[in-house]
N, C-alpha and C positions, 0 to 999 in steps of 0.2 A: 504493500500500500504506500509506504513512505517513498519507495523508489519511483513508483509511477508518478507520484506527486512531484518529485524532484524533476523528472523528465518533462512533465507538463510545465513546471515553472521555467525550466531552461528553454523550452520551445516558445513560451510567451516572451522571454527576454530576447531571444533571437529575432522574433517577429518585430519587437519594438525597435531593435537596432536596424533591421531591414527597412522599417518605415522611416527611421531617421536618415539612413543612407539615401533612400529614395528622395526625401525632402531636400537633402543637400545637393543631390544630383540635379533635381528640377531647378533649384535656386541657381546653381552654377550655369546650367544651360540658359536660363533666363538672362543672367547677367552677361553671358557671352553674346547672346542675341542682341541685347540692349546695346552693348559696346559696339558690335558690328554695325547696327543700324545707325548709331550716333556717328560713327566714323564715315559711313556712307553719306549721311546728311551733311556733315562738315565738308566732305569732298565735293558735294554738289554746290555748296555755298562757295 
């Protein structure tokens, strides 16, 4: 019983870290896109 609970807890922790990594990935992609669009706009000006 205790072992299965530990496994369950570990899976929850790994899921949380996955969510965090996904969030960071999305933020980094958004910032890269924003920087590229800004540079394109400045090049046009």
